[in-house]
N, C-alpha and C positions, 0 to 999 in steps of 0.2 A: 504494500500500500504506500501511497505517496504522503509526504509530509505537508503537501499543499492544501490539506483539508482545513475547513474553517474551525476556528476555536470554539464556535458556538454550536457545532454539529452535535456533539455528545449531549450538551445541555438541551437542545431541541428534541433529540431522540428520547431523552428522559421525560420531558414534558409530554410528548405525544403518547408515550407508553402509559404514563400516569392517567391521561385523559381516556385512553382506550380501556385500561383496566378498571377505571372507576365507572365505566358504562356511559359516560357523558356523550361520547360520539354516537353510540347506539341510540340513546334517547333523543339526540338532536335529529338523527335520521328518521326515527319514528315520528317525531313531531312534524317534520317537513312533509312526510307522506300523509299524515292526518290533515294538515293544512291544505294540501293539494286536493284531497278528497272532499273537504268542506267547500273549497272553491268550485269544484266541479258540480257538487250538489246545488250550490247557490246559483250557478249559471244555468243548470237544468231547470230549477224551479222558476227562474226568471223567464225562460223560454216557454215553460208550460203556462205561466200566467198571461203571457202576451199572445196566446193562440186565439184564433177565431173560433167561436163556439161550434160552428158547423163541422169543421175539420179537427176538432179537439180529440176525438177518439182515435182517429188515424195517426195523428201526430204523437199522441201519448204512446201508442204501440211502437212507433218508430224510435221514440226517445228511449223507451225501455230496452229495445233491441240494441240500440247504440250504447246504452249504459253497460250492458252485459259485455260488449266488446271492448269497452274502454276502461277496464279495471286497472287500477294503479299497480304497477309492477316495477321492480328495479330493472335497470338497464342490463341486458344480457349481451353476451358476445355476438349472438346472431343479429342483434339490433344494429351493431356497429361493424358488422362483417365487411360491408362494402368499403368502409374507411380503411380497414386493415388490408384489403386487396389493393387499394390505390397506393397505400404506403409501401407494400411489397413491390408493386410495379415501379414506383418511383425509386426505391432502393436498387432494384436490378438495373434500371436505366442509368442511374448515377454511377453504378459500378462499371457499366459498359463505357460510359463517357470517361471515367477515370483511367480505365485500361487503354482507351484510345489516346488519351493525352500522354500517358507514359510512353506508349509506342511512338507517338509523334515526336516527342522531345528526344527520345533515343536516336531516332533517324535524323532529327535536325542537327544533333551534335556531330553525327558521322558526315553529313553532307557539307558542313562548314569547312571541312578540310579541302574539298574540291570546290574552288571558287566559281568556275563556270557553271557547274551544276547548281550551286547555291543561287546564282543570279537568275537562272531559268526558273528555278523553284520559287523564288521570290516573286517573279512576274506572274507565275501561275497562281500563287497564293493571293496576290492582289486581286485577281479575278474571282477566285473561289471563296475567299474570306467573306465578302458581303453576302454571298448566297448562304453560307453556313450560319452566318450571324442572323439572317432572317429566319432560317429554319429553327435555330435555337430559340429565338424570341417567340416564334409561333408555338413551339413545343412547350416552352415555359408558360405561355398564356393558357394553353390547353390544360396543362397540369394544374395551374392555379384554379381554373374554373372547376376542374374535377374535384379538387380538394375542397373548394367552397361548396359545391353541391353536396359532397359527402358530409360536410359539417352541418349544412342546413338540414339535410335529411336526418341527421342524428338529433337535431334540436327538437323535432316533433316528439321524440321519445322522452325527452327531458321535461317538456312542458306538459 
């Protein structure tokens, strides 16, 4: 282990363990779930009160059916599975890019010995570099969108 650790790390671990062992963390979690349940019941009762009398029976049935489907439950791995897939794809992609950069720089050092080849390669890279820059920017934009969509998709389970 490294000596670069924070001097407050052991103190924080001690405090966190004390909170966990005292059951405070569990109680806080249970209270949050109870509050969420109360908020959902309040929102359902508001929608029931605002119904038109003619369609009240049909809407009550649909509300009861949706209440059964929307029971409060903790977040599971299956709920955030998509985010993990995107994370894995990003890690694999970054590994490939790192390997490509390593190979590129190894070849770059070898070609500097031969000046003529280096000049030709430099001219080619001036043409190709903007293309790869655009591709890199597009891929990073797509990756950011995917991560944003995965994050937004997991928010519905939290609310």
